[in-house]
C-alpha positions as CSV (number, residue, x, y, z in Angstrom):
1,X,11.9,-43.1,43.7
2,X,8.1,-43.0,43.5
3,X,8.3,-39.3,42.7
4,X,10.7,-39.8,40.0
5,X,8.4,-42.5,38.5
6,X,5.5,-40.1,38.6
7,X,7.8,-37.6,36.8
8,X,8.9,-39.6,34.3
9,X,5.1,-41.0,33.7
10,X,4.1,-37.3,33.4
11,X,6.6,-36.5,30.7
12,X,5.7,-39.8,28.8
13,X,2.0,-38.7,28.8
14,X,2.7,-35.3,27.9
15,X,4.7,-36.5,24.9
16,X,2.0,-38.9,23.6
17,X,-0.3,-35.6,23.8
18,X,1.8,-33.5,21.9
19,X,2.2,-36.2,19.3
20,X,-1.5,-36.6,19.2
21,X,-1.8,-32.7,18.5
22,X,0.3,-32.9,15.1
23,X,-2.5,-34.0,12.8
24,X,-2.8,-33.2,9.1
25,X,-5.6,-30.7,8.7
26,X,-7.8,-31.2,5.6
27,X,-10.0,-28.1,4.8
28,X,-13.6,-28.6,4.0
29,X,-13.6,-25.9,1.7
30,X,-12.7,-26.8,-1.7
31,X,-12.4,-23.6,-4.1
32,X,-12.8,-23.7,-7.9
33,X,-9.6,-24.5,-10.1
34,X,-9.4,-20.6,-11.0
35,X,-9.7,-19.7,-7.2
36,X,-12.3,-17.7,-5.6
37,X,-13.0,-14.4,-7.1
38,X,-12.0,-11.4,-5.1
39,X,-13.5,-8.0,-5.6
40,X,-11.9,-4.8,-4.1
41,X,-13.3,-1.1,-4.6
42,X,-15.8,1.4,-4.1
43,X,-18.4,3.0,-6.3
44,X,-17.8,6.8,-5.8
45,X,-19.7,9.9,-6.9
46,X,-17.4,12.4,-6.6
47,X,-14.0,10.4,-7.1
48,X,-12.8,7.8,-9.4
49,X,-14.4,4.8,-8.9
50,X,-11.9,2.0,-8.8
51,X,-12.5,-1.8,-8.8
52,X,-9.7,-4.6,-8.5
53,X,-10.6,-8.4,-9.6
54,X,-8.2,-11.1,-8.6
55,X,-8.3,-14.7,-7.8
56,X,-7.2,-16.5,-4.5
57,X,-4.4,-18.8,-4.8
58,X,-3.8,-22.1,-3.3
59,X,-1.5,-23.0,-0.4
60,X,1.2,-23.7,-0.9
61,X,1.5,-21.3,-4.0
62,X,3.7,-18.7,-5.5
63,X,3.2,-15.0,-4.3
64,X,1.5,-14.1,-7.7
65,X,-1.6,-12.8,-7.2
66,X,-3.6,-13.5,-10.6
67,X,-5.7,-10.8,-11.9
68,X,-8.8,-11.2,-13.9
69,X,-8.3,-9.2,-17.2
70,X,-10.8,-8.5,-19.7
71,X,-13.8,-8.4,-17.9
72,X,-16.7,-6.6,-18.6
73,X,-17.7,-4.4,-15.4
74,X,-20.2,-1.8,-14.9
75,X,-22.3,0.2,-12.2
76,X,-25.9,-0.2,-12.4
77,X,-28.5,2.0,-10.6
78,X,-32.0,1.3,-9.6
79,X,-33.0,4.0,-11.8
80,X,-31.9,2.3,-14.9
81,X,-28.7,4.0,-15.2
82,X,-25.5,2.0,-16.5
83,X,-21.8,3.2,-16.2
84,X,-19.2,1.0,-17.7
85,X,-15.8,0.7,-16.2
86,X,-13.0,0.5,-18.5
87,X,-9.9,-1.7,-17.7
88,X,-7.0,0.7,-17.1
89,X,-4.4,-1.3,-16.1
90,X,-4.4,-5.8,-15.8
91,X,-7.4,-6.5,-13.5
92,X,-8.1,-2.8,-12.5
93,X,-11.4,-1.3,-14.1
94,X,-11.9,2.4,-13.4
95,X,-14.2,5.2,-14.4
96,X,-14.0,9.1,-13.8
97,X,-16.4,11.1,-11.5
98,X,-19.7,9.3,-11.8
99,X,-23.1,11.4,-12.2
100,X,-24.5,9.3,-9.4
101,X,-27.8,10.0,-7.4
102,X,-28.0,10.0,-3.7
103,X,-31.8,8.6,-3.7
104,X,-30.8,5.8,-5.7
105,X,-29.7,2.6,-5.0
106,X,-26.3,0.9,-6.9
107,X,-24.6,-2.4,-7.7
108,X,-21.7,-4.0,-9.6
109,X,-22.0,-6.2,-12.3
110,X,-19.1,-8.4,-13.5
111,X,-19.0,-10.7,-16.6
112,X,-15.6,-13.0,-17.0
113,X,-14.9,-15.8,-19.0
114,X,-18.7,-16.8,-19.3
115,X,-19.6,-16.1,-15.8
116,X,-21.8,-13.6,-14.2
117,X,-21.3,-12.0,-11.0
118,X,-23.8,-9.3,-9.6
119,X,-23.8,-7.5,-6.2
120,X,-26.8,-6.4,-4.1
121,X,-28.0,-2.8,-4.5
122,X,-26.6,-0.5,-1.7
123,X,-27.7,2.7,-0.5
124,X,-25.6,5.8,-1.6
125,X,-24.0,6.8,1.5
126,X,-22.8,10.7,2.1
127,X,-19.8,10.7,3.8
128,X,-18.8,13.7,6.3
129,X,-15.9,15.6,5.9
130,X,-12.4,14.7,7.7
131,X,-12.3,17.4,10.3
132,X,-8.5,17.2,10.8
133,X,-5.3,14.9,10.2
134,X,-3.1,15.3,13.3
135,X,0.2,13.7,14.3
136,X,2.2,13.5,17.4
137,X,5.9,12.5,18.0
138,X,6.5,9.9,20.4
139,X,10.2,8.4,21.3
140,X,9.4,5.5,19.1
141,X,8.4,7.4,16.0
142,X,5.3,9.4,14.5
143,X,1.6,8.6,14.6
144,X,-1.0,9.9,12.5
145,X,-4.9,10.3,13.3
146,X,-7.8,11.1,11.6
147,X,-10.6,13.0,12.9
148,X,-14.2,13.4,12.0
149,X,-17.6,13.9,13.1
150,X,-21.4,13.8,11.6
151,X,-23.7,16.5,12.8
152,X,-26.4,14.5,11.3
153,X,-25.6,11.8,13.8
154,X,-26.2,9.3,10.9
155,X,-22.9,7.8,9.6
156,X,-21.6,5.5,12.4
157,X,-19.6,3.4,10.5
158,X,-16.2,4.4,8.9
159,X,-13.1,3.3,6.7
160,X,-10.1,5.0,5.9
161,X,-7.2,4.6,3.3
162,X,-4.3,6.6,2.6
163,X,-1.4,7.1,0.0
164,X,1.9,8.4,1.5
165,X,5.1,9.9,-0.5
166,X,8.1,11.0,0.8
167,X,11.1,12.9,-0.4
168,X,14.7,11.5,0.6
169,X,18.2,11.8,-0.9
170,X,21.1,9.8,-1.8
171,X,24.2,10.0,0.9
172,X,26.2,11.8,-1.9
173,X,25.2,14.5,-4.6
174,X,26.7,13.5,-8.1
175,X,27.5,16.5,-10.4
176,X,28.6,14.1,-13.0
177,X,27.5,11.2,-15.3
178,X,29.3,8.7,-17.4
179,X,28.8,8.9,-21.1
180,X,29.5,5.5,-23.0
181,X,30.7,5.6,-26.5
182,X,28.0,6.2,-29.0
183,X,25.8,8.9,-30.8
184,X,27.9,11.9,-30.8
185,X,30.6,10.5,-28.3
186,X,33.6,9.3,-30.1
187,X,34.7,7.7,-26.9
188,X,33.6,6.9,-23.1
189,X,33.7,10.1,-20.9
190,X,32.4,12.0,-17.9
191,X,30.6,14.9,-18.4
192,X,28.4,17.3,-16.0
193,X,24.8,16.2,-15.8
194,X,21.8,17.6,-17.5
195,X,19.2,19.4,-15.3
196,X,16.9,16.0,-15.9
197,X,19.7,13.8,-14.8
198,X,20.5,14.4,-11.3
199,X,19.8,11.3,-9.0
200,X,20.1,12.9,-5.5
201,X,16.3,13.9,-4.6
202,X,14.0,11.0,-5.0
203,X,10.1,10.5,-4.0
204,X,8.6,7.1,-3.1
205,X,4.9,6.3,-2.6
206,X,3.2,3.7,-0.6
207,X,-0.8,2.8,-0.4
208,X,-2.2,1.8,2.9
209,X,-2.7,-2.1,3.1
210,X,-4.3,-2.6,6.7
211,X,-8.1,-2.6,7.1
212,X,-8.6,0.7,8.7
213,X,-11.8,0.8,10.3
214,X,-13.8,2.9,13.1
215,X,-17.5,3.0,14.5
216,X,-19.1,5.5,16.9
217,X,-22.4,3.2,17.2
218,X,-21.9,2.8,20.8
219,X,-21.1,6.6,21.5
220,X,-23.7,9.2,22.4
221,X,-22.5,11.4,19.3
222,X,-21.2,10.3,16.0
223,X,-17.4,11.5,16.7
224,X,-14.3,9.8,15.6
225,X,-11.4,11.0,17.5
226,X,-7.9,10.1,17.1
227,X,-8.4,7.1,14.7
228,X,-4.8,6.0,14.1
229,X,-4.0,5.6,10.4
230,X,-0.3,5.3,10.3
231,X,3.1,4.7,12.6
232,X,6.5,5.8,11.1
233,X,9.1,4.4,13.0
234,X,11.9,6.5,14.6
235,X,15.0,7.2,12.4
236,X,13.6,6.0,9.0
237,X,13.9,7.6,5.8
238,X,9.8,8.8,5.5
239,X,10.7,11.7,7.4
240,X,14.3,12.4,6.3
241,X,13.3,15.5,4.1
242,X,9.2,15.8,3.7
243,X,6.5,13.5,4.2
244,X,3.0,13.7,3.0
245,X,0.0,11.6,3.4
246,X,-3.3,11.9,1.8
247,X,-6.4,9.9,3.6
248,X,-9.6,9.2,2.0
249,X,-12.6,8.7,4.3
250,X,-15.6,6.5,3.3
251,X,-19.2,6.1,5.1
252,X,-19.9,2.6,5.4
253,X,-23.2,0.6,6.0
254,X,-23.4,-1.6,9.1
255,X,-23.3,-4.6,6.9
256,X,-20.1,-3.5,4.9
257,X,-18.6,-2.8,8.3
258,X,-19.3,-6.2,9.6
259,X,-17.9,-7.6,6.6
260,X,-14.7,-5.7,6.8
261,X,-14.4,-6.4,10.3
262,X,-14.6,-10.1,9.8
263,X,-11.9,-9.7,7.1
264,X,-10.0,-7.7,9.2
265,X,-9.7,-10.2,12.1
266,X,-9.4,-13.4,9.7
267,X,-6.2,-11.7,8.1
268,X,-4.6,-9.8,10.5
269,X,-5.3,-11.4,13.9
270,X,-4.5,-14.8,13.3
271,X,-1.2,-16.6,14.3
272,X,-1.4,-17.8,17.5
273,X,-3.6,-20.7,19.6
274,X,-5.2,-17.8,21.6
275,X,-6.6,-16.1,18.4
276,X,-10.3,-16.4,17.5
277,X,-10.6,-19.2,14.7
278,X,-11.2,-17.8,11.1
279,X,-14.8,-17.4,10.0
280,X,-16.2,-17.8,6.6
281,X,-16.9,-14.4,4.7
282,X,-20.1,-13.7,3.3
283,X,-20.3,-10.5,1.1
284,X,-22.8,-9.1,-0.9
285,X,-21.6,-10.4,-4.3
286,X,-23.0,-13.5,-6.0
287,X,-22.4,-15.7,-8.9
288,X,-25.6,-16.0,-11.1
289,X,-23.8,-18.9,-13.1
290,X,-22.9,-21.0,-10.1
291,X,-25.0,-19.7,-7.3
292,X,-22.7,-22.0,-4.7
293,X,-19.7,-20.2,-5.8
294,X,-18.2,-18.1,-2.9
295,X,-17.1,-14.5,-4.0
296,X,-14.8,-12.5,-1.6
297,X,-15.8,-9.0,-1.6
298,X,-18.3,-6.0,-0.4
299,X,-19.6,-3.7,-2.8
300,X,-20.5,-0.1,-1.2
301,X,-21.5,3.4,-2.9
302,X,-21.2,6.6,-1.6
303,X,-19.0,9.9,-1.5
304,X,-15.5,10.1,-0.7
305,X,-13.8,12.7,1.5
306,X,-10.1,13.2,1.4
307,X,-7.6,15.6,3.3
308,X,-3.5,15.9,2.8
309,X,-1.0,16.7,5.5
310,X,2.8,17.3,5.2
311,X,5.5,16.8,8.2
312,X,8.8,18.2,7.6
313,X,12.0,16.9,8.9
314,X,12.4,20.5,11.0
315,X,9.3,19.4,12.7
316,X,10.4,16.4,14.3
317,X,13.1,16.8,16.8
318,X,15.9,14.2,17.1
319,X,14.6,12.0,14.3
320,X,17.6,10.2,14.2
321,X,17.8,9.4,10.5
322,X,21.2,9.4,8.9
323,X,22.5,8.0,5.6
324,X,26.0,8.0,5.0
325,X,28.2,5.7,2.5
326,X,29.9,2.8,4.1
327,X,33.0,3.5,2.0
328,X,35.0,6.4,1.5
329,X,35.0,8.1,-1.9
330,X,37.6,6.3,-4.5
331,X,39.7,8.6,-6.8
332,X,39.1,7.5,-10.3
333,X,41.6,8.5,-12.9
334,X,40.7,9.4,-16.4
335,X,42.6,6.2,-17.9
336,X,40.4,4.2,-15.6
337,X,36.8,5.5,-16.2
338,X,36.3,2.6,-18.4
339,X,36.9,0.0,-15.4
340,X,35.2,1.8,-12.9
341,X,32.1,3.3,-14.6
342,X,31.0,1.1,-17.5
343,X,29.3,-1.4,-15.5
344,X,27.1,1.2,-13.5
345,X,28.1,-0.1,-9.8
346,X,30.2,3.3,-9.5
347,X,29.1,6.7,-10.1
348,X,31.2,9.8,-10.5
349,X,30.7,12.4,-8.0
350,X,32.7,15.7,-8.7
351,X,36.2,16.7,-10.4
352,X,39.2,16.4,-8.2
353,X,42.2,18.7,-8.3
354,X,45.8,18.5,-6.8
355,X,48.8,20.5,-6.7
356,X,49.4,20.0,-10.5
357,X,46.2,20.5,-11.7
358,X,43.1,18.0,-12.7
359,X,43.7,14.6,-11.1
360,X,40.3,12.6,-11.8
361,X,36.7,12.0,-10.2
362,X,35.8,11.2,-6.8
363,X,33.3,8.3,-7.2
364,X,31.5,5.8,-4.9
365,X,28.9,3.0,-5.1
366,X,25.8,3.6,-7.0
367,X,23.5,2.9,-3.8
368,X,25.5,5.7,-2.0
369,X,24.7,8.5,-5.3
370,X,21.9,7.1,-7.1
371,X,18.4,7.8,-4.8
372,X,16.4,5.6,-7.2
373,X,17.9,2.3,-5.9
374,X,16.0,3.0,-2.7
375,X,12.7,2.4,-4.5
376,X,11.9,5.7,-5.6
377,X,11.8,8.2,-8.6
378,X,13.5,11.6,-9.4
379,X,10.1,12.8,-10.8
380,X,8.6,15.5,-8.4
381,X,5.1,14.9,-7.7
382,X,2.6,17.5,-8.9
383,X,1.3,18.1,-5.6
384,X,4.8,18.8,-3.9
385,X,5.8,22.2,-2.4
386,X,8.5,24.1,-4.4
């Protein structure tokens, strides 16, 4: 009996402790009504300089990130040089290759809604070339790596970004298109596709989102070997036909590396009680109008190195990807084309014939026939091999 009482007492105490753990948390930080300014970009001397300006959102909130439009953004050098950046799209400010000088320090100035923001001046870092992009196939998928080194033993801190593009196909090839009444068409009809109308081959692109950082500071030589950039799970469409990645490499200062490492820790390593607690980010951008306002971002400057690789489906045996229609083709008689094709849910594939001649068109659901519905475009990239 005493042991049972001890067990019940222990359970009661545990419930009390758990109840005390569920307390409301009020953050000591109070962001401005508009949200903290977020500055993302890099001052480049041999590539386009691109900065994105946005604002953080309150929690709870929707998923729309408010961008900063109509700002005046410029790069300034300690040699009194000034290079304006034009707003190429909402919240994105760009300039083509800037005539920067490796002996000059640079900073970013932003003017928006009556407020002025200025970064610290930063050294212009020369980025060593990427030695190679390599990949290996494992049972679970494909891993892509970057390799580099600095013979001068002067870089030590690196960042990578990449854009990936892959070709994929629809499950079925459509030779024919539905033409609704109008223009030269006196009635709805089905005709063979023009060359620009084929929807079997598509290309889709994505940009890297994780912060990809590497350091050789603790090594005897400034060498980065097999820095993982991407993992492509087995049996996915990325390598169903042909895959390409172009990777950019940036040399960082120690201060920039430390800032991005802390940001990565705050954004990617939180979620369990065993993770480190988030730390306050202190970048190198400041508000001249409101000195106490926190700005999220770190401005760096230098050259950019890049390299591209291709991976073909034939390079990865037993990839396992297959895309087939869940439903069999449907025969659509000429008298039924309006019912089937006018809404776009079904797409004609090819002409069908029987013992007594033409019967109609085979057809299937648009998701099986139109590759664009998987997020891509039929426009072939300029860098794609023939």
